[in-house]
VMD Tcl script that draws the C-alpha trace (Angstrom):
set ca {
  {-63.90 0.88 -7.12}
  {-65.80 -2.43 -6.65}
  {-67.94 -3.42 -9.35}
  {-71.40 -4.49 -8.41}
  {-73.77 -6.62 -10.22}
  {-77.50 -7.99 -10.09}
  {-78.47 -10.84 -12.51}
  {-81.99 -12.20 -12.97}
  {-82.13 -15.15 -15.33}
  {-85.68 -16.60 -16.37}
  {-85.74 -20.08 -17.89}
  {-88.88 -22.19 -19.08}
  {-88.17 -25.88 -19.00}
  {-89.49 -28.57 -21.35}
  {-92.72 -28.81 -19.10}
  {-93.65 -25.21 -19.53}
  {-92.46 -24.26 -15.90}
  {-90.98 -20.77 -15.54}
  {-87.90 -20.85 -13.28}
  {-86.06 -17.52 -11.86}
  {-82.54 -17.32 -10.87}
  {-81.32 -14.06 -9.04}
  {-77.87 -13.25 -7.91}
  {-76.81 -9.96 -6.15}
  {-73.38 -8.83 -5.69}
  {-73.17 -5.58 -3.68}
  {-76.45 -3.95 -4.25}
  {-78.94 -3.43 -1.29}
  {-82.56 -3.86 -1.69}
  {-83.69 -0.31 -2.29}
  {-81.11 -0.13 -5.16}
  {-82.52 -3.25 -6.65}
  {-86.01 -2.00 -6.38}
  {-85.16 1.33 -7.91}
  {-83.34 -0.51 -10.85}
  {-86.30 -2.98 -11.46}
  {-88.79 -0.14 -11.56}
  {-86.51 1.71 -14.20}
  {-86.38 -1.27 -16.35}
  {-90.28 -1.59 -16.04}
  {-90.78 1.87 -17.10}
  {-88.37 1.30 -20.08}
  {-90.13 -1.75 -21.29}
  {-93.44 0.11 -21.11}
  {-92.17 3.01 -23.02}
  {-90.60 0.77 -25.56}
  {-93.94 -1.13 -25.99}
  {-95.82 2.23 -26.72}
  {-93.05 3.13 -29.41}
  {-91.92 6.18 -27.24}
  {-88.24 5.06 -26.70}
  {-85.69 2.65 -28.19}
  {-82.99 1.34 -26.05}
  {-79.69 2.00 -27.68}
  {-77.58 -1.36 -28.54}
  {-74.78 -0.28 -26.19}
  {-77.00 -0.54 -23.31}
  {-78.31 -4.12 -23.95}
  {-76.28 -7.31 -24.27}
  {-77.85 -9.75 -26.43}
  {-76.73 -13.28 -26.31}
  {-77.90 -16.42 -27.98}
  {-76.97 -19.81 -26.33}
  {-77.06 -22.89 -28.44}
  {-79.07 -25.46 -26.54}
  {-77.03 -28.36 -27.61}
  {-73.47 -27.00 -26.32}
  {-72.50 -26.79 -22.72}
  {-71.69 -23.17 -21.37}
  {-68.92 -22.71 -18.94}
  {-71.34 -20.61 -16.65}
  {-73.42 -23.77 -16.56}
  {-70.14 -25.95 -15.58}
  {-69.15 -23.34 -12.79}
  {-72.58 -23.35 -11.35}
  {-73.71 -26.87 -11.55}
  {-70.85 -29.32 -11.88}
  {-68.85 -30.73 -9.01}
  {-65.34 -29.48 -9.69}
  {-62.54 -27.95 -7.61}
  {-62.54 -24.19 -6.76}
  {-59.23 -23.99 -8.34}
  {-60.87 -25.01 -11.80}
  {-63.77 -22.95 -11.21}
  {-61.56 -19.94 -10.76}
  {-59.44 -20.87 -13.83}
  {-62.46 -21.26 -16.00}
  {-63.75 -17.86 -14.86}
  {-60.37 -16.21 -15.68}
  {-60.38 -17.97 -19.05}
  {-63.81 -16.56 -19.89}
  {-62.78 -12.94 -18.76}
  {-59.37 -13.12 -20.81}
  {-60.54 -14.86 -23.91}
  {-64.28 -13.79 -23.88}
  {-65.52 -17.44 -24.55}
  {-69.00 -18.80 -23.64}
  {-68.75 -22.87 -24.26}
  {-66.78 -25.52 -22.57}
  {-65.55 -26.92 -25.91}
  {-64.03 -23.45 -26.63}
  {-61.48 -23.74 -23.49}
  {-58.05 -24.99 -24.42}
  {-56.45 -26.75 -21.32}
  {-52.97 -26.02 -22.33}
  {-53.69 -22.32 -23.36}
  {-55.49 -21.93 -20.00}
  {-52.45 -23.05 -18.05}
  {-50.09 -20.74 -20.03}
  {-52.40 -17.69 -19.74}
  {-54.47 -17.87 -16.26}
  {-52.48 -17.25 -13.11}
  {-52.05 -19.98 -10.67}
  {-53.43 -22.75 -13.13}
  {-51.22 -25.88 -13.18}
  {-51.08 -29.24 -14.76}
  {-53.48 -30.58 -12.36}
  {-56.02 -28.00 -13.22}
  {-55.28 -28.66 -16.76}
  {-55.94 -32.58 -16.19}
  {-59.13 -31.87 -14.34}
  {-60.41 -29.75 -17.34}
  {-59.59 -32.39 -19.95}
  {-61.29 -35.08 -17.57}
  {-64.42 -32.51 -17.43}
  {-64.57 -32.22 -21.09}
  {-64.43 -35.71 -21.81}
  {-67.23 -36.63 -19.23}
  {-69.47 -33.63 -20.39}
  {-68.78 -33.40 -24.18}
  {-68.57 -37.17 -24.98}
  {-71.88 -38.37 -23.80}
}
mol new
graphics top color blue
foreach p $ca { graphics top sphere $p radius 0.5 }
foreach p [lrange $ca 0 end-1] q [lrange $ca 1 end] { graphics top cylinder $p $q radius 0.2 }
display resetview
């Protein structure tokens, strides 16, 4: 069974400009419209106090603004595909969020096909991004 995802991220920059990032992996347009309509209905129902969404259906994450997330590095930094894959594997295995939580040696030991070169690339990346 293939897992499908649809992600919408809204951000507001320091100038008050709203940005929207969407990523679709596997859903067709009709499925997305149906899901978004369902979300709209739930929000309106919540606003009227008629329904409460159970915690298990909602993922809440608070990211610290002064720390660099692994997701940011994977999406925005010029790094090798091998290092991107290794970081994604590390996130999946250890359920971490921030780059400073990644241990290069542990990543090499635990994540498949990660070698010393990738470990070295991670160390260089951390020095570049975290020691600014």
